[in-house]
MARMARTOR-205820 format. One line per 2 residues: number of its first residue (from 0); their letters; for each residue y, x, z of N, C-alpha, C, O. Coordinates in nm, 2 decimals, always signed. Layout:
N
NUM> A> Y/X/Z/Y/X/Z/Y/X/Z/Y/X/Z; ...
# end
This chain:
118
0> MK> +3.04/-1.10/+3.62/+3.02/-0.94/+3.58/+2.85/-0.94/+3.58/+2.79/-0.90/+3.48; +2.79/-0.98/+3.69/+2.65/-0.94/+3.69/+2.57/-1.04/+3.59/+2.48/-0.99/+3.52
2> KS> +2.62/-1.17/+3.58/+2.58/-1.25/+3.45/+2.60/-1.19/+3.32/+2.51/-1.21/+3.24; +2.69/-1.11/+3.28/+2.72/-1.06/+3.16/+2.62/-0.94/+3.16/+2.56/-0.93/+3.05
4> KL> +2.60/-0.86/+3.25/+2.51/-0.74/+3.23/+2.36/-0.80/+3.22/+2.27/-0.74/+3.16; +2.34/-0.91/+3.29/+2.18/-0.95/+3.29/+2.18/-1.03/+3.14/+2.08/-1.00/+3.08
6> LL> +2.25/-1.09/+3.08/+2.26/-1.13/+2.94/+2.25/-1.02/+2.83/+2.18/-1.03/+2.73; +2.32/-0.91/+2.87/+2.31/-0.79/+2.78/+2.18/-0.70/+2.79/+2.15/-0.62/+2.70
8> IL> +2.12/-0.72/+2.91/+2.00/-0.65/+2.93/+1.88/-0.74/+2.87/+1.79/-0.68/+2.82; +1.89/-0.88/+2.86/+1.80/-0.97/+2.79/+1.82/-0.96/+2.66/+1.72/-0.97/+2.59
10> KI> +1.94/-0.93/+2.60/+1.95/-0.93/+2.45/+1.86/-0.80/+2.41/+1.77/-0.81/+2.32; +1.91/-0.69/+2.48/+1.86/-0.56/+2.45/+1.68/-0.59/+2.46/+1.62/-0.56/+2.36
12> LL> +1.63/-0.63/+2.56/+1.48/-0.66/+2.59/+1.43/-0.73/+2.47/+1.32/-0.70/+2.42; +1.51/-0.84/+2.42/+1.46/-0.94/+2.32/+1.46/-0.86/+2.19/+1.36/-0.87/+2.12
14> VN> +1.56/-0.78/+2.15/+1.57/-0.68/+2.02/+1.45/-0.60/+2.02/+1.38/-0.61/+1.93; +1.42/-0.52/+2.13/+1.31/-0.43/+2.13/+1.17/-0.49/+2.11/+1.09/-0.44/+2.04
16> IF> +1.15/-0.62/+2.18/+1.03/-0.68/+2.16/+1.02/-0.72/+2.00/+0.91/-0.71/+1.94; +1.14/-0.76/+1.93/+1.10/-0.80/+1.80/+1.08/-0.68/+1.70/+1.02/-0.69/+1.59
18> II> +1.14/-0.56/+1.73/+1.12/-0.44/+1.65/+0.97/-0.42/+1.69/+0.88/-0.41/+1.60; +0.93/-0.40/+1.81/+0.79/-0.37/+1.84/+0.69/-0.46/+1.77/+0.59/-0.41/+1.73
20> NI> +0.72/-0.58/+1.76/+0.64/-0.68/+1.69/+0.61/-0.63/+1.54/+0.50/-0.60/+1.48; +0.76/-0.61/+1.49/+0.75/-0.58/+1.33/+0.66/-0.45/+1.31/+0.57/-0.45/+1.22
22> YA> +0.67/-0.34/+1.39/+0.60/-0.24/+1.38/+0.45/-0.23/+1.40/+0.39/-0.13/+1.36; +0.38/-0.34/+1.47/+0.28/-0.35/+1.54/+0.18/-0.43/+1.44/+0.06/-0.44/+1.45
24> QD> +0.27/-0.49/+1.34/+0.16/-0.58/+1.26/+0.05/-0.48/+1.18/+0.07/-0.36/+1.17; -0.04/-0.53/+1.15/-0.14/-0.45/+1.08/-0.15/-0.51/+0.94/-0.24/-0.57/+0.89
26> DY> -0.02/-0.48/+0.87/+0.01/-0.52/+0.72/-0.04/-0.42/+0.62/+0.04/-0.34/+0.57; -0.18/-0.43/+0.58/-0.24/-0.32/+0.49/-0.23/-0.41/+0.36/-0.25/-0.53/+0.38
28> SA> -0.19/-0.37/+0.24/-0.19/-0.44/+0.12/-0.18/-0.34/+0.02/-0.12/-0.23/+0.04; -0.25/-0.38/-0.10/-0.24/-0.30/-0.22/-0.21/-0.39/-0.33/-0.25/-0.51/-0.33
30> NC> -0.13/-0.34/-0.44/-0.10/-0.41/-0.56/-0.10/-0.33/-0.68/-0.07/-0.22/-0.66; -0.12/-0.36/-0.81/-0.11/-0.31/-0.91/-0.03/-0.39/-1.04/-0.04/-0.51/-1.07
32> RI> +0.03/-0.30/-1.10/+0.15/-0.35/-1.20/+0.12/-0.27/-1.35/+0.15/-0.16/-1.37; +0.06/-0.36/-1.46/+0.07/-0.31/-1.57/+0.19/-0.29/-1.65/+0.25/-0.40/-1.68
34> LE> +0.24/-0.17/-1.70/+0.37/-0.15/-1.74/+0.34/-0.10/-1.89/+0.33/+0.02/-1.92; +0.32/-0.20/-1.98/+0.29/-0.18/-2.11/+0.40/-0.09/-2.19/+0.37/+0.00/-2.26
36> DE> +0.53/-0.13/-2.17/+0.62/-0.04/-2.23/+0.62/+0.10/-2.19/+0.67/+0.19/-2.27; +0.58/+0.13/-2.07/+0.57/+0.27/-2.02/+0.43/+0.33/-2.02/+0.41/+0.43/-1.96
38> NS> +0.34/+0.25/-2.09/+0.18/+0.30/-2.10/+0.14/+0.34/-1.97/+0.08/+0.44/-1.96; +0.18/+0.27/-1.85/+0.14/+0.30/-1.72/+0.06/+0.21/-1.65/+0.05/+0.10/-1.70
40> IL> +0.00/+0.22/-1.56/-0.07/+0.12/-1.47/-0.01/+0.19/-1.32/-0.04/+0.31/-1.30; +0.07/+0.13/-1.24/+0.13/+0.15/-1.13/+0.07/+0.08/-1.02/+0.05/-0.04/-1.04
42> CK> +0.02/+0.15/-0.90/-0.03/+0.09/-0.79/+0.02/+0.14/-0.66/+0.04/+0.26/-0.63; +0.05/+0.03/-0.57/+0.10/+0.07/-0.45/+0.01/+0.03/-0.34/-0.06/-0.07/-0.34
44> YK> +0.02/+0.11/-0.25/-0.06/+0.10/-0.11/+0.05/+0.11/-0.01/+0.14/+0.19/-0.01; +0.03/-0.01/+0.08/+0.12/-0.02/+0.19/+0.04/-0.05/+0.32/-0.05/-0.14/+0.33
46> AP> +0.08/+0.04/+0.44/+0.02/+0.02/+0.56/+0.12/+0.05/+0.67/+0.23/+0.10/+0.65; +0.07/+0.01/+0.80/+0.17/+0.01/+0.91/+0.23/+0.17/+0.93/+0.17/+0.27/+0.89
48> PS> +0.34/+0.16/+0.98/+0.39/+0.31/+1.00/+0.30/+0.37/+1.11/+0.25/+0.31/+1.20; +0.30/+0.53/+1.09/+0.24/+0.59/+1.20/+0.30/+0.71/+1.24/+0.39/+0.76/+1.16
50> ID> +0.27/+0.77/+1.35/+0.37/+0.88/+1.41/+0.28/+0.99/+1.35/+0.33/+1.11/+1.36; +0.19/+0.98/+1.30/+0.12/+1.12/+1.24/+0.11/+1.09/+1.09/+0.13/+0.98/+1.04
52> DR> +0.08/+1.22/+1.02/+0.05/+1.21/+0.88/-0.09/+1.17/+0.87/-0.17/+1.23/+0.94; -0.13/+1.10/+0.78/-0.28/+1.07/+0.75/-0.34/+1.07/+0.58/-0.28/+1.03/+0.48
54> II> -0.44/+1.12/+0.59/-0.50/+1.13/+0.47/-0.57/+0.99/+0.44/-0.64/+0.93/+0.52; -0.55/+0.94/+0.32/-0.63/+0.82/+0.26/-0.70/+0.87/+0.14/-0.67/+0.99/+0.09
56> IV> -0.81/+0.77/+0.09/-0.87/+0.79/-0.03/-0.84/+0.69/-0.13/-0.86/+0.57/-0.10; -0.80/+0.73/-0.23/-0.76/+0.63/-0.35/-0.89/+0.61/-0.46/-0.93/+0.71/-0.52
58> NW> -0.93/+0.53/-0.47/-1.06/+0.51/-0.60/-1.01/+0.39/-0.69/-0.98/+0.27/-0.65; -1.01/+0.43/-0.81/-1.00/+0.37/-0.93/-1.14/+0.33/-1.00/-1.21/+0.42/-1.05
60> ID> -1.16/+0.20/-0.99/-1.30/+0.16/-1.03/-1.29/+0.07/-1.15/-1.23/-0.04/-1.17; -1.36/+0.15/-1.25/-1.36/+0.07/-1.39/-1.45/-0.06/-1.38/-1.51/-0.09/-1.28
62> PN> -1.44/-0.14/-1.49/-1.51/-0.27/-1.50/-1.65/-0.27/-1.48/-1.71/-0.37/-1.44; -1.71/-0.14/-1.52/-1.89/-0.13/-1.48/-1.90/-0.10/-1.32/-2.02/-0.08/-1.28
64> GI> -1.81/-0.10/-1.24/-1.81/-0.05/-1.11/-1.83/+0.09/-1.08/-1.88/+0.13/-0.97; -1.78/+0.17/-1.17/-1.81/+0.31/-1.14/-1.66/+0.37/-1.12/-1.56/+0.34/-1.19
66> IS> -1.66/+0.44/-1.02/-1.53/+0.52/-0.97/-1.49/+0.62/-1.10/-1.56/+0.71/-1.14; -1.38/+0.58/-1.16/-1.33/+0.66/-1.25/-1.23/+0.79/-1.21/-1.20/+0.89/-1.28
68> RS> -1.18/+0.76/-1.08/-1.11/+0.86/-1.04/-1.11/+0.85/-0.87/-1.08/+0.74/-0.81; -1.13/+0.95/-0.82/-1.10/+0.92/-0.67/-1.00/+1.04/-0.62/-1.00/+1.15/-0.68
70> RE> -0.92/+1.02/-0.52/-0.84/+1.14/-0.48/-0.78/+1.10/-0.36/-0.74/+0.99/-0.34; -0.77/+1.19/-0.27/-0.72/+1.20/-0.14/-0.54/+1.21/-0.15/-0.49/+1.30/-0.22
72> LT> -0.48/+1.12/-0.07/-0.31/+1.13/-0.08/-0.28/+1.13/+0.07/-0.37/+1.08/+0.15; -0.19/+1.18/+0.11/-0.12/+1.20/+0.21/-0.02/+1.09/+0.24/+0.06/+1.07/+0.14
74> IL> +0.01/+1.02/+0.34/+0.10/+0.92/+0.39/+0.17/+1.00/+0.51/+0.13/+1.02/+0.62; +0.28/+1.04/+0.47/+0.35/+1.12/+0.57/+0.40/+1.04/+0.71/+0.46/+0.93/+0.69
76> SG> +0.40/+1.08/+0.80/+0.43/+1.01/+0.93/+0.58/+0.95/+0.91/+0.67/+1.01/+0.85; +0.57/+0.81/+0.97/+0.69/+0.74/+0.93/+0.71/+0.67/+0.80/+0.79/+0.58/+0.80
78> YI> +0.64/+0.69/+0.71/+0.64/+0.61/+0.59/+0.52/+0.53/+0.60/+0.42/+0.56/+0.67; +0.53/+0.43/+0.51/+0.43/+0.31/+0.51/+0.38/+0.30/+0.39/+0.28/+0.22/+0.39
80> SV> +0.41/+0.36/+0.25/+0.34/+0.34/+0.14/+0.33/+0.45/+0.04/+0.42/+0.54/+0.03; +0.25/+0.45/-0.04/+0.23/+0.54/-0.14/+0.19/+0.49/-0.26/+0.14/+0.38/-0.27
82> YD> +0.21/+0.57/-0.36/+0.20/+0.51/-0.52/+0.09/+0.62/-0.59/+0.08/+0.74/-0.57; +0.03/+0.55/-0.67/-0.07/+0.61/-0.77/-0.04/+0.56/-0.91/+0.00/+0.44/-0.91
84> YR> -0.05/+0.63/-1.03/-0.07/+0.58/-1.14/-0.15/+0.64/-1.23/-0.20/+0.75/-1.20; -0.19/+0.56/-1.36/-0.27/+0.62/-1.45/-0.19/+0.57/-1.58/-0.11/+0.47/-1.59
86> YL> -0.22/+0.66/-1.70/-0.18/+0.60/-1.82/-0.28/+0.48/-1.86/-0.39/+0.47/-1.82; -0.21/+0.37/-1.94/-0.29/+0.27/-1.95/-0.38/+0.29/-2.11/-0.48/+0.22/-2.12
88> EG> -0.34/+0.37/-2.20/-0.41/+0.39/-2.32/-0.54/+0.47/-2.29/-0.54/+0.57/-2.20; -0.64/+0.44/-2.35/-0.77/+0.50/-2.32/-0.85/+0.44/-2.22/-0.96/+0.47/-2.19
90> RE> -0.77/+0.34/-2.14/-0.86/+0.28/-2.04/-0.95/+0.18/-2.11/-0.91/+0.12/-2.22; -1.08/+0.16/-2.05/-1.16/+0.05/-2.09/-1.09/-0.10/-2.03/-1.03/-0.12/-1.93
92> LG> -1.13/-0.18/-2.13/-1.08/-0.33/-2.11/-1.16/-0.41/-2.01/-1.28/-0.39/-2.00; -1.10/-0.49/-1.94/-1.17/-0.55/-1.84/-1.11/-0.56/-1.70/-1.00/-0.51/-1.69
94> KW> -1.17/-0.60/-1.59/-1.13/-0.60/-1.45/-1.15/-0.49/-1.38/-1.26/-0.48/-1.35; -1.04/-0.40/-1.34/-1.04/-0.29/-1.28/-1.03/-0.32/-1.11/-1.00/-0.43/-1.07
96> SF> -1.05/-0.22/-1.02/-1.01/-0.23/-0.89/-0.94/-0.12/-0.85/-0.96/-0.01/-0.91; -0.86/-0.13/-0.76/-0.80/-0.02/-0.68/-0.81/-0.04/-0.55/-0.75/-0.12/-0.49
98> EV> -0.90/+0.07/-0.50/-0.93/+0.06/-0.35/-0.89/+0.17/-0.29/-0.91/+0.28/-0.34; -0.83/+0.15/-0.16/-0.77/+0.26/-0.06/-0.84/+0.25/+0.06/-0.84/+0.14/+0.12
100> ID> -0.92/+0.36/+0.10/-0.97/+0.37/+0.24/-0.88/+0.45/+0.33/-0.84/+0.56/+0.30; -0.86/+0.40/+0.44/-0.74/+0.45/+0.53/-0.80/+0.45/+0.67/-0.79/+0.34/+0.73
102> GD> -0.88/+0.56/+0.72/-0.97/+0.54/+0.83/-1.06/+0.44/+0.82/-1.14/+0.45/+0.73; -1.05/+0.32/+0.91/-1.15/+0.22/+0.93/-1.13/+0.11/+0.82/-1.22/+0.03/+0.79
104> NT> -0.99/+0.10/+0.77/-0.95/-0.01/+0.70/-0.98/+0.03/+0.51/-0.95/+0.13/+0.46; -1.03/-0.06/+0.48/-1.05/-0.05/+0.32/-0.97/-0.18/+0.26/-1.00/-0.30/+0.29
106> TK> -0.89/-0.16/+0.19/-0.81/-0.25/+0.10/-0.82/-0.23/-0.04/-0.83/-0.12/-0.09; -0.82/-0.33/-0.11/-0.87/-0.35/-0.26/-0.79/-0.44/-0.31/-0.76/-0.54/-0.25
108> TE> -0.76/-0.42/-0.43/-0.69/-0.53/-0.54/-0.77/-0.52/-0.68/-0.87/-0.44/-0.70; -0.73/-0.59/-0.75/-0.80/-0.61/-0.91/-0.69/-0.63/-0.99/-0.59/-0.68/-0.94
110> FI> -0.70/-0.58/-1.11/-0.63/-0.62/-1.23/-0.70/-0.61/-1.36/-0.80/-0.55/-1.38; -0.64/-0.68/-1.44/-0.72/-0.68/-1.58/-0.66/-0.62/-1.69/-0.55/-0.66/-1.73
112> IK> -0.72/-0.52/-1.76/-0.66/-0.44/-1.89/-0.71/-0.53/-2.00/-0.83/-0.55/-2.01; -0.62/-0.58/-2.08/-0.64/-0.67/-2.21/-0.60/-0.58/-2.32/-0.52/-0.49/-2.31
114> KR> -0.66/-0.62/-2.43/-0.64/-0.57/-2.56/-0.50/-0.56/-2.58/-0.44/-0.67/-2.56; -0.40/-0.45/-2.62/-0.26/-0.47/-2.64/-0.24/-0.49/-2.78/-0.27/-0.41/-2.87
116> EL> -0.16/-0.61/-2.82/-0.10/-0.63/-2.93/+0.01/-0.56/-2.98/+0.11/-0.56/-2.91; +0.01/-0.51/-3.10/+0.08/-0.40/-3.14/+0.21/-0.47/-3.22/+0.29/-0.41/-3.27
# end
């Protein structure tokens, strides 16, 4: 009886350590997809979960290095991602950057807008 209780406690402890390790990872990432058939650029930012709502700053930087749009978005407590999108049509061709400032962390990804073939 004592041995089975000890094994159960050990299993519960290991599961809790595993869960804590998953949530403790500093996994900040950003990626963008160009959806030509929907005339859209869809970007996703992912961060570790937080117990508090937090405000992040999203910058879309054009090929000339100029911020073409900057906005504040809120990641609600318990959530780990936020999306932003822009229409593809009318965007300057070249290498764009999607940058997210989240407290002391800055995450950036790049994508290329090429001439569309009709």
